[in-house]
C-alpha positions as CSV (number, residue, x, y, z in Angstrom):
1,M,90.5,-71.2,40.2
2,L,94.1,-72.0,40.8
3,K,93.3,-75.7,40.8
4,R,91.7,-75.2,37.4
5,I,94.8,-73.4,36.1
6,V,97.1,-76.2,37.4
7,A,94.9,-79.0,36.0
8,L,94.8,-77.5,32.6
9,T,98.5,-77.5,31.8
10,M,97.8,-80.0,29.0
11,I,97.6,-80.8,25.2
12,I,95.7,-79.9,22.0
13,V,92.7,-81.3,20.0
14,A,91.4,-81.6,16.4
15,L,87.9,-80.6,15.3
16,P,85.9,-81.5,12.1
17,L,82.9,-80.8,9.8
18,S,81.3,-82.7,6.8
19,A,79.5,-82.0,3.6
20,S,77.1,-84.8,4.5
21,F,75.9,-82.6,7.4
22,P,74.8,-79.5,5.5
23,A,72.8,-78.1,8.4
24,L,76.0,-78.0,10.5
25,T,78.4,-76.7,8.0
26,T,79.2,-73.3,9.6
27,Y,82.3,-71.8,8.1
28,A,84.3,-69.0,9.8
29,A,82.8,-65.7,8.9
30,D,85.0,-63.2,7.1
31,T,83.6,-60.2,9.1
32,P,85.5,-58.0,11.5
33,G,84.2,-57.0,14.8
34,A,83.8,-53.3,15.9
35,C,87.3,-52.5,14.7
36,A,88.2,-51.5,11.2
37,K,89.7,-54.3,9.2
38,L,93.4,-54.7,9.4
39,P,95.5,-54.6,6.2
40,S,95.8,-58.2,4.8
41,A,98.8,-60.1,5.9
42,T,101.5,-60.5,3.3
43,S,101.7,-63.8,1.5
44,A,105.2,-64.3,3.0
45,A,103.8,-63.9,6.5
46,T,100.9,-66.2,5.7
47,A,103.2,-68.8,4.2
48,A,105.5,-68.6,7.3
49,A,102.5,-69.1,9.6
50,T,101.3,-72.0,7.6
51,K,104.7,-73.6,7.6
52,A,105.0,-73.2,11.4
53,A,101.5,-74.7,11.9
54,T,102.4,-77.6,9.7
55,A,105.7,-78.2,11.5
56,A,103.9,-78.1,14.8
57,A,101.3,-80.7,13.6
58,A,104.1,-82.9,12.4
59,T,105.4,-83.2,16.0
60,T,102.1,-84.6,17.2
61,P,102.5,-88.3,18.0
62,A,101.6,-90.1,14.8
63,A,100.6,-93.5,16.2
64,T,96.9,-93.4,15.4
65,K,94.5,-95.2,17.6
66,E,91.3,-96.9,16.5
67,A,88.8,-94.1,17.3
68,A,86.3,-95.2,19.9
69,Q,83.4,-95.1,17.6
70,S,82.2,-98.7,17.8
71,A,79.4,-99.9,20.0
72,G,81.9,-101.7,22.3
73,A,84.0,-98.6,23.0
74,T,84.5,-97.8,26.6
75,T,86.8,-94.7,26.5
76,I,86.0,-91.5,24.6
77,S,89.0,-89.2,24.0
78,M,88.7,-85.5,23.7
79,N,91.2,-82.7,23.3
80,G,91.2,-79.0,22.2
81,G,90.2,-75.6,23.4
82,F,90.6,-74.6,27.0
83,A,87.1,-73.0,27.1
84,V,85.3,-76.1,25.8
85,Y,87.3,-78.3,28.1
86,V,85.4,-77.0,31.1
87,L,82.0,-78.0,29.6
88,A,83.4,-81.3,28.3
89,Q,84.5,-82.2,31.8
90,K,81.1,-81.5,33.2
91,W,79.4,-83.5,30.5
92,G,81.8,-86.4,30.9
93,E,81.2,-86.5,34.7
94,E,77.4,-86.5,34.3
95,Y,77.3,-89.0,31.4
96,N,79.5,-91.4,33.3
97,K,77.1,-91.4,36.2
98,L,74.4,-92.7,33.8
99,H,76.8,-94.9,31.8
100,P,79.6,-96.1,34.1
101,E,80.9,-98.4,31.3
102,V,81.9,-95.3,29.3
103,Q,85.1,-93.5,30.5
104,F,86.5,-90.2,29.3
105,D,90.0,-89.0,28.5
106,I,89.6,-85.2,28.3
107,Q,92.6,-82.9,27.8
108,A,93.1,-79.2,26.7
109,A,96.0,-78.0,24.5
110,G,94.3,-75.4,22.3
111,A,91.8,-75.6,19.5
112,G,94.4,-75.8,16.7
113,K,96.2,-78.8,17.9
114,G,92.9,-80.4,18.8
115,M,91.7,-80.0,15.2
116,T,95.0,-81.5,14.0
117,E,94.5,-84.6,16.2
118,V,90.8,-85.2,15.4
119,L,91.5,-85.0,11.7
120,A,94.4,-87.4,12.2
121,G,92.2,-89.9,14.0
122,T,94.2,-89.9,17.2
123,I,91.2,-88.7,19.3
124,D,87.4,-89.1,19.0
125,I,86.2,-85.6,19.7
126,G,87.9,-82.2,19.2
127,L,86.9,-79.3,21.4
128,L,86.6,-76.2,19.2
129,S,86.2,-72.7,20.5
130,R,85.7,-71.1,17.1
131,E,83.9,-71.9,13.9
132,V,85.1,-74.8,11.7
133,A,87.0,-73.5,8.8
134,K,86.0,-74.5,5.3
135,A,89.4,-76.2,4.8
136,E,88.8,-78.3,7.9
137,A,85.2,-79.2,6.8
138,D,86.6,-80.3,3.4
139,K,88.8,-82.8,5.4
140,G,85.7,-84.2,7.1
141,A,85.3,-82.1,10.2
142,I,81.8,-82.0,11.6
143,G,80.9,-79.6,14.4
144,F,78.1,-80.1,16.9
145,P,77.1,-77.1,19.0
146,A,78.5,-77.1,22.5
147,G,77.4,-73.9,24.2
148,I,78.2,-70.2,23.9
149,D,80.8,-68.1,25.7
150,A,83.1,-65.2,24.9
151,V,86.6,-63.8,25.2
152,V,87.2,-60.8,27.4
153,F,90.3,-58.6,27.8
154,T,92.0,-58.8,31.3
155,V,94.3,-56.6,33.4
156,N,95.8,-56.8,36.9
157,T,93.9,-55.1,39.7
158,Q,97.2,-53.3,40.6
159,N,97.3,-51.6,37.2
160,P,98.3,-47.9,37.7
161,V,95.4,-46.6,35.6
162,L,92.8,-49.1,36.6
163,A,90.3,-46.5,37.7
164,Q,90.4,-44.8,34.3
165,I,90.2,-48.1,32.4
166,Q,87.1,-49.0,34.3
167,S,85.4,-45.6,34.0
168,K,86.3,-44.9,30.4
169,G,86.7,-48.4,29.0
170,L,88.9,-49.0,26.0
171,P,87.6,-48.5,22.5
172,C,88.3,-51.1,19.8
173,A,90.8,-48.8,18.1
174,T,92.9,-48.6,21.2
175,L,92.9,-52.4,21.7
176,Q,93.8,-52.7,18.1
177,K,96.9,-50.6,18.6
178,L,97.9,-52.6,21.7
179,F,97.4,-56.1,20.2
180,T,98.3,-55.5,16.5
181,G,100.4,-52.3,16.4
182,E,104.1,-52.2,16.0
183,S,104.9,-49.8,18.8
184,Q,104.7,-50.4,22.5
185,L,102.4,-47.9,24.2
186,T,102.4,-46.6,27.8
187,W,99.4,-46.9,30.0
188,G,99.2,-43.1,30.0
189,Q,98.8,-43.1,26.2
190,V,96.1,-45.8,26.5
191,V,93.9,-43.7,28.9
192,G,95.1,-40.1,28.2
193,T,97.3,-39.4,31.3
194,D,101.0,-38.9,31.8
195,D,101.6,-42.3,33.3
196,A,104.8,-43.6,31.6
197,S,104.5,-47.3,32.6
198,P,104.8,-49.5,29.5
199,V,102.0,-51.8,28.5
200,N,103.0,-55.5,28.5
201,V,100.8,-57.4,26.1
202,Y,100.3,-61.1,26.5
203,T,98.9,-63.4,23.8
204,R,98.6,-67.1,23.1
205,A,101.6,-69.1,21.9
206,D,99.5,-72.2,21.1
207,S,96.9,-72.2,18.2
208,S,93.9,-70.9,20.0
209,G,90.2,-70.3,19.4
210,A,90.3,-67.5,22.0
211,A,93.1,-65.8,20.0
212,D,91.2,-66.3,16.8
213,Q,88.1,-64.6,18.2
214,A,90.2,-61.7,19.7
215,A,91.9,-61.2,16.3
216,R,88.6,-61.1,14.5
217,F,87.1,-58.6,16.9
218,L,90.2,-56.4,16.4
219,G,89.7,-56.4,12.6
220,G,92.2,-59.2,11.8
221,A,91.8,-62.4,10.0
222,S,93.4,-64.8,12.4
223,Q,95.6,-65.3,15.5
224,S,98.7,-64.5,13.4
225,D,97.6,-60.8,13.4
226,L,98.2,-60.5,17.1
227,R,101.4,-59.4,18.8
228,G,102.7,-59.7,22.3
229,T,104.5,-62.1,24.6
230,G,103.3,-65.6,23.7
231,V,102.3,-67.9,26.6
232,Q,100.7,-71.3,26.6
233,G,97.0,-71.7,27.0
234,D,94.3,-69.8,28.9
235,P,96.0,-70.7,32.2
236,G,99.3,-69.2,31.0
237,V,97.6,-65.9,30.0
238,I,95.7,-65.3,33.2
239,E,98.8,-66.3,35.3
240,A,100.9,-63.8,33.3
241,V,98.3,-61.0,33.9
242,L,98.0,-61.9,37.6
243,K,101.8,-61.6,38.1
244,D,102.2,-58.4,36.1
245,P,100.5,-55.1,37.1
246,L,101.4,-53.6,33.7
247,G,100.1,-56.6,31.7
248,I,97.0,-57.0,29.5
249,G,95.8,-60.2,27.9
250,Y,92.6,-61.9,26.9
251,N,90.8,-64.9,28.3
252,N,87.8,-67.2,27.9
253,L,85.1,-66.5,30.5
254,A,85.9,-69.7,32.4
255,F,89.3,-68.3,33.3
256,A,88.3,-64.7,33.9
257,Y,85.5,-65.5,36.4
258,D,85.5,-67.7,39.5
259,P,83.1,-70.5,38.9
260,S,82.3,-70.8,42.7
261,T,81.3,-67.2,43.1
262,G,80.5,-65.8,39.6
263,N,82.8,-62.9,40.3
264,V,85.9,-61.9,38.4
265,I,88.8,-64.0,39.7
266,E,90.8,-62.4,42.5
267,G,93.7,-60.2,41.3
268,A,92.2,-59.7,37.8
269,A,89.9,-57.0,36.3
270,I,87.9,-57.1,33.1
271,V,88.6,-54.4,30.5
272,P,85.2,-52.9,29.6
273,L,84.7,-52.3,25.9
274,D,83.7,-48.7,25.0
275,Q,81.7,-49.9,22.1
276,N,80.5,-46.5,20.9
277,A,83.9,-44.9,21.5
278,N,82.4,-42.0,23.4
279,G,85.1,-42.0,26.1
280,K,83.0,-43.5,28.9
281,I,81.3,-46.7,29.9
282,D,77.6,-46.2,29.4
283,P,75.1,-48.1,31.6
284,E,74.3,-50.6,28.8
285,E,78.1,-51.3,28.4
286,A,78.6,-52.0,32.1
287,V,78.1,-55.8,31.8
288,Y,81.2,-57.3,33.5
289,A,80.6,-57.3,37.3
290,T,79.5,-61.0,37.4
291,H,79.5,-64.0,35.1
292,K,75.7,-63.7,35.1
293,D,75.9,-60.1,33.9
294,I,78.1,-60.8,30.9
295,A,76.3,-64.0,30.0
296,T,73.1,-62.0,29.8
297,A,74.8,-59.5,27.6
298,I,76.2,-62.2,25.3
299,A,72.8,-63.9,24.9
300,S,71.1,-60.5,24.1
301,R,74.0,-59.5,21.8
302,K,74.8,-56.4,23.8
303,Y,78.3,-57.9,24.0
304,P,79.9,-58.1,20.5
305,W,80.2,-61.3,18.4
306,P,83.1,-61.8,18.0
307,P,84.6,-62.1,20.6
308,A,81.5,-63.9,21.8
309,R,81.2,-67.2,19.9
310,Q,79.6,-70.6,19.5
311,N,81.7,-73.6,20.6
312,Y,81.7,-77.1,19.1
313,L,82.4,-80.8,19.7
314,V,84.0,-82.0,16.5
315,T,84.3,-85.4,14.9
316,K,85.9,-86.6,11.7
317,G,83.0,-87.8,9.7
318,A,79.7,-88.9,11.1
319,P,80.0,-90.1,14.8
320,K,79.3,-93.8,15.5
321,G,78.7,-96.0,18.5
322,A,79.5,-94.7,21.9
323,V,80.6,-91.3,20.5
324,L,77.3,-90.9,18.6
325,D,75.3,-91.8,21.8
326,F,77.3,-89.3,23.8
327,I,76.9,-86.4,21.3
328,K,73.1,-87.1,21.1
329,W,73.0,-86.9,24.9
330,T,74.9,-83.5,25.0
331,L,72.3,-82.1,22.6
332,T,69.3,-83.3,24.7
333,D,69.6,-84.2,28.4
334,G,73.1,-82.8,28.6
335,Q,71.7,-79.3,27.9
336,A,70.7,-79.2,31.5
337,F,74.4,-78.8,32.5
338,V,75.5,-76.1,30.1
339,E,74.8,-73.2,32.3
340,D,76.2,-75.0,35.3
341,A,79.5,-75.1,33.5
342,G,79.4,-71.3,32.9
343,F,78.1,-71.3,29.3
344,I,75.1,-69.9,27.5
345,K,72.8,-72.4,25.9
346,T,72.8,-72.7,22.2
347,P,69.5,-71.6,20.5
348,D,66.9,-74.3,20.1
349,D,66.9,-74.1,16.3
350,K,70.6,-74.9,16.1
351,I,70.2,-77.8,18.5
352,K,67.4,-79.2,16.4
353,A,69.4,-78.9,13.2
354,A,72.2,-80.9,14.8
355,L,69.9,-83.6,16.1
356,D,68.2,-83.8,12.7
357,A,71.6,-84.3,11.0
358,L,72.2,-87.3,13.3
359,K,69.0,-89.1,12.4
C-alpha cells in the first residue's frame, strides 16, 4: 500500500464525451445522496471557483502533442483520477503482454486536470472517476465505462471514539456538518460523548472525482461545497488520516483497502454509514470488513450511489488507431481484469452500448 502511495504522487488528466455517441452521453446527475440538499452556492463563490479552475488549467503545459490515435502509434498516454489509475495500470500491463509494440504512459493527478488535458489534446485518454459533465461533452468528451467503485469515509484506528463510530456509524447529517459546516466539531459532539478532541477534516486540494462524489452524497453540487484541510490526491488524504488520530477524510476503495489482503489498510478504519439514522449499524449496513464485502454492497446497491460511481476512460472525439483498439479490448477481453484491480464490473448492457457506439 505504501508503494502505491509513493508511486501515485503524480499529475492530472482530461476526460471527454461526444454527441455522436448518444448511447454514452451520461451527464452528471443533479440528485443528492442520502443528505438533504445544501443551499446553492452563491454566484460569487461559483465564479471564484471557476476562475481558480481556469487559472489552474492555464498552468498546464500547453505544448500539445499529436495524440497517439493513428494506426502507427506506439505510446498511449493517460492521466486523471487516482481511482481509475489503478485499473488503467492493470489494463496497460495486460494489453502490453499481447501487444508489446504498444507502450503506455499512465499518470494520476486528479480527474479535473485530466479532463483539462484530454480536451486540450495533450493526452490520449483521460481517467474519470465521475460522470462526464454536459459542458465537457459539449467540448467533445466521450466516456467509455471503466469499472465501478466507491468513495468511503476514513479515520485513524487510534481515534478516541472509534468504538462508538463503529457501533453507531455516522448518519449523513453528521457527515454533512463535518464536511460542509462552518464550525469545527469535537469528536464528542459527533458521537454523543464528552470527548473534547477536535475533529480535523481532510479534503482534496486537487480537482477530484472522489471529492465530487463525496459532495454529492452530502447534498452538495460539487467539490467546492466541501471544507477542510486540502491535501493532494488520494495518497495525500490517506497519509494525513494515518498520521492524525483526530482526522477524518474520504478515499477511493483502492486506497482504503489493501489490495494484497482485501482488508482495510493498516492504521485506518472505515466510517460505517448509518443510512437509516437510527443510531446504530444494522446488519445490512455492516458492509465494510473486507473489499469483497463492500464490493458486494455496491453491486447490490446496499451502499449508496453516490458515493458509489461508474468510472470512465475518456477521449476527445471518437478514438482512432491504437487508442480505439485498446478501448475495444478493455470492453471485451479486458473485462477479465476488472475485479483483479479491485473494481466491480460494469453491467453488460452498458458495455454493449459502448461497443455498439464504436462500430
